C-alpha positions in Angstrom: 42.6 137.3 98.4 45.2 139.0 97.8 45.9 139.0 101.9 45.9 135.4 101.4 48.2 135.0 98.9 50.7 137.2 100.7 50.2 135.1 104.0 50.8 131.9 101.5 53.8 133.5 100.2 55.0 134.3 103.4 54.8 130.2 104.7 56.5 129.2 101.8 59.5 131.7 101.9 59.9 130.8 105.8 59.7 127.0 105.2 61.8 127.4 102.6 64.4 129.5 104.7 63.8 127.1 107.5 64.8 123.8 106.0 68.2 125.8 104.0 69.7 126.7 107.4 69.0 123.2 108.7 70.9 121.6 105.8 74.0 124.5 106.5 73.9 123.4 110.0 74.1 119.8 108.5 76.8 119.8 106.6 78.9 121.9 109.5 78.0 119.8 112.3 79.2 116.5 110.1 82.6 118.6 108.6 83.9 118.9 112.3 83.0 115.6 113.5 84.8 114.1 110.6 87.7 116.2 111.6 88.2 115.2 115.0 86.5 111.3 114.5 89.7 108.8 114.3 88.6 105.6 112.3 88.2 102.5 114.2 89.7 100.5 111.6 91.4 100.6 108.4 89.0 99.9 105.7 91.2 100.0 102.0 88.5 101.8 99.9 90.2 101.3 96.6 90.6 97.6 97.6 87.1 97.0 99.3 84.6 94.9 98.2 81.4 93.9 100.2 80.9 89.7 100.8 78.5 88.6 98.1 74.9 88.5 98.7 74.3 85.7 96.8 75.9 82.5 96.8 76.9 81.1 93.9 78.6 77.6 92.6 82.2 78.1 91.4 85.0 75.3 91.0 82.3 73.0 92.1 82.2 74.5 96.0 79.6 77.3 97.1 81.1 80.7 97.3 79.6 80.9 100.4 80.8 77.8 102.3 84.3 79.5 103.4 85.4 82.9 104.5 86.5 85.3 101.3 89.8 87.1 100.9 91.1 88.6 104.5 92.3 91.2 102.7 89.8 92.2 100.0 87.0 92.0 102.1 88.6 93.5 105.4 85.6 94.4 107.6 88.2 95.1 110.6 88.3 91.7 112.6 90.1 88.6 112.0 88.5 87.0 114.7 86.0 85.1 112.4 89.2 83.5 110.3 91.2 83.1 113.1 88.2 80.7 114.7 87.5 78.9 111.9 88.4 75.1 110.4 91.3 76.0 108.6 92.0 74.4 105.4 95.8 74.5 103.9 95.2 73.4 100.6 99.0 72.2 99.6 100.0 72.4 95.6 103.3 70.1 95.6 106.5 72.4 95.1 105.1 75.8 96.4 106.6 75.9 99.9 103.9 73.3 100.9 106.0 71.2 103.0 107.4 74.4 105.0 103.9 75.6 105.8 102.6 72.3 106.5 105.7 72.5 109.6 104.7 75.8 110.4 101.4 74.6 111.0 102.0 71.8 113.0 104.6 74.1 115.1 102.2 77.2 115.2 98.9 75.1 116.5 99.9 74.5 120.2 101.2 77.8 120.4 97.6 79.1 119.5 95.6 76.7 121.4 94.9 74.5 118.3 94.5 70.7 118.3 97.0 69.2 116.6 97.1 69.4 112.8 95.1 67.2 110.4 96.8 65.5 107.2 94.5 64.8 105.1 95.2 61.3 103.3 92.7 59.6 101.3 91.2 57.9 103.9 90.0 60.2 106.2 88.7 62.3 103.0 87.0 59.5 101.9 85.7 59.0 105.1 84.4 62.3 105.2 83.0 62.2 101.8 80.8 58.8 103.0 79.6 60.5 106.1 79.9 64.2 105.8 78.5 65.4 109.0 81.4 63.5 110.7 83.3 66.4 109.6 81.9 69.0 112.5 83.0 66.1 115.0 86.5 65.9 113.7 88.9 66.9 116.9 90.8 69.1 114.5 90.9 72.8 113.7 93.4 72.6 110.9 93.3 70.1 107.7 96.2 69.9 105.4 97.3 68.5 102.2 97.0 68.6 98.3 93.0 67.0 98.5 91.8 69.7 101.3 89.9 71.7 98.9 85.8 71.0 99.0 85.9 70.1 102.8 84.5 73.6 103.9 81.2 72.0 101.6 81.0 69.9 104.8 81.3 72.2 107.6 78.4 73.6 109.3 79.1 74.1 112.8 81.6 76.8 112.4 83.5 79.1 109.8 85.7 77.5 107.5 88.4 78.8 105.5 91.2 78.3 102.8 94.5 79.2 101.7 97.0 78.3 99.4 100.6 79.2 97.9 101.1 79.2 94.4 104.2 79.5 91.8 104.9 80.2 88.3 103.7 76.9 86.5 106.8 75.9 84.1 108.9 76.7 87.4 106.8 74.0 89.4 106.9 71.7 86.7 110.7 71.5 86.4 111.3 71.6 90.4 108.2 68.7 90.9 110.5 66.8 87.8 113.7 67.2 89.4 112.1 65.8 93.0 110.7 62.6 90.4 114.2 61.9 89.3 115.5 62.1 92.9 112.7 59.7 94.0 114.0 57.4 91.1 110.4 56.6 89.9 110.1 53.9 87.1 106.7 54.7 84.6 103.7 54.2 86.4 105.0 54.7 89.7 105.1 57.7 92.0 104.4 60.8 90.1 103.6 58.9 86.5 107.4 58.0 86.3 110.1 60.1 85.4 113.5 57.7 84.7 113.6 57.6 81.6 111.1 60.0 80.1 112.4 63.8 79.1 110.9 66.3 80.8 108.2 67.6 77.6 106.9 63.8 78.0 106.8 63.4 81.0 104.8 66.8 81.9 102.5 65.6 79.3 101.5 62.9 81.2 101.2 64.5 84.4 98.3 67.0 84.3 96.3 65.9 87.2 99.6 67.7 89.4 98.4 71.0 87.7 96.7 73.3 89.9 93.7 73.6 87.9 93.0 69.7 87.8 93.3 69.7 91.6 90.5 72.1 92.7 88.1 70.2 90.2 89.1 66.1 91.6 86.4 64.7 93.1 85.9 62.2 95.5 84.0 59.1 93.8 82.2 56.2 95.7 81.2 53.0 94.6 79.3 51.9 97.9 79.4 53.2 101.4 83.1 51.6 101.9 86.0 53.1 101.6 87.8 51.2 100.1 85.3 51.5 96.9 86.3 55.1 96.8 89.1 57.1 94.8 89.7 60.6 93.5 88.6 61.0 90.0 88.7 64.1 87.5 85.6 64.3 85.4 85.7 64.3 81.7 84.2 67.7 81.7 87.0 69.1 83.4 89.4 68.0 80.3 87.0 70.3 78.1 86.2 73.3 80.7 90.3 73.9 80.8 90.0 74.6 77.0 87.2 77.0 77.6 88.5 80.5 77.8 85.7 81.9 79.3 85.3 79.2 82.1 88.8 79.4 83.1 88.3 83.1 83.9 85.3 82.3 85.4 87.4 80.4 87.9 90.2 83.1 88.6 87.7 85.6 88.8 86.2 84.2 92.2 89.8 82.8 93.8 89.4 86.2 95.9 85.8 84.7 97.0 86.9 81.3 97.7 90.3 81.3 99.5 90.7 83.8 102.3 94.8 84.0 101.4 97.0 83.3 98.6 100.5 83.2 98.9 103.6 83.0 96.4 106.1 80.5 96.7 108.9 83.0 95.8 107.4 85.5 98.2 107.3 83.1 101.2 108.6 85.5 104.1 105.6 88.0 103.1 103.2 85.1 102.9 103.7 84.2 106.2 103.5 87.7 107.6 99.8 87.7 105.5 98.9 84.5 107.3 100.0 86.1 110.3 97.2 88.8 110.1 94.8 86.6 108.7 94.7 83.9 111.5 96.0 86.2 114.6 98.6 83.8 115.2 102.5 84.2 115.9 103.3 82.3 112.3 105.9 84.6 111.0 107.9 84.6 114.4 108.0 80.9 114.7 108.4 79.9 110.8 110.6 82.6 109.4 113.5 80.5 109.7 111.9 77.4 108.4 112.8 76.5 104.6 112.1 72.7 104.2 112.0 70.7 100.7 114.1 73.3 99.1 117.6 72.7 97.3 119.9 69.9 95.5 118.3 66.8 94.9 120.9 63.6 95.3 121.3 62.2 91.9 119.2 64.8 90.0 119.8 68.0 87.6 121.4 70.9 89.5 118.2 72.8 91.1 120.3 75.9 91.5 121.4 75.7 88.1 119.5 78.5 86.5 120.8 78.0 82.8 119.5 74.5 83.1 116.4 75.3 84.5 115.8 77.6 81.9 116.4 75.3 79.1 113.9 72.7 81.0 111.5 75.7 80.7 112.1 76.5 77.3 111.7 72.7 76.3 108.4 73.2 78.1 107.3 76.1 77.1 108.0 75.5 73.2 105.9 72.3 73.3 102.7 73.4 71.9 100.5 70.4 73.1 102.0 71.0 76.5 101.2 75.1 76.8 97.4 74.3 75.8 97.6 71.5 79.0 98.9 74.7 81.2 97.5 77.0 80.0 94.3 77.3 82.9 97.1 77.5 85.6 99.4 80.3 84.1 95.7 82.1 84.0 95.1 81.3 87.6 98.8 81.8 88.6 98.3 85.3 86.7 95.4 86.1 88.7 97.0 84.7 91.9 99.6 87.0 91.6 97.4 90.3 90.8 95.7 89.3 94.4 98.6 88.5 96.5 100.1 92.1 95.6 96.8 94.0 96.4 96.8 91.5 99.8 100.6 93.0 100.4 99.4 96.6 99.7 96.0 96.6 102.3 98.6 94.7 104.3 101.2 97.7 105.1 98.3 99.8 106.0 98.1 98.0 109.0 102.2 98.3 109.9 
């Protein structure tokens, strides 16, 4: 009996020794291979977040219908982004006119079809016949009404990108443009000729980014003439819901492949260049359209006047409540932008 126990004990010790030696060998092997291994592509550990495995509804769209942020979900290749249907969500007075011209110039060089300005009629046609977007002869859509198009694109990947600006600065710029266009009440940007900037701003909440994202197409029949853009009543309630506004902000990187900033426009071009694999920066870095002094308006480059107008806007409690969602989204956009830049610089 004692002999059997000794044999059993010897076998156990031998097995444990072999296991220990195997682990030591594996550890040494891994260490040597890591030292000699060159990374195939950069994956920023601090910001990398794997794509969501579960699709969710956010801002009225499915988070899996568009490609997520290229820099924050980097996987080493921009080919899917380059080959996607690209949608530029144009937020007025955020450098969008320049971006639209840039995309038009770059399309031919990148062997892409001529970009389409997504005017109301084309958007209504797509909503009435969603499958038609898959046969549209365009690789790029541009305009304020492109958000939501990816819901209908089934034949290939689809992506959104946009550029934002500090909300009160944007309202001042939009007011100057309205003045330049000499819009009377009820015309153009809801009239500003005889309005103070505060009274005018209270009437144009539909121009804010939060509301732009929530506009939908409503058609009374199968005819384009019966369609119009509407802002659901629920949006006005949601705008006052802090939890919901933060939810929208938290999902921006799930929905937008790239977020730029108007006051960081050259870097925005570099980020576009990296995301979509086109020579965007080299071609477009000299562009800067629709910027400066509007004839017949206050001087846009007069910082004193601009700051005074911003103060008037911010002193209005009613307007602060309306602009609040855009402030939250802009602050989130800035955070995302500088994270994108930090990751981008690792490629340089």
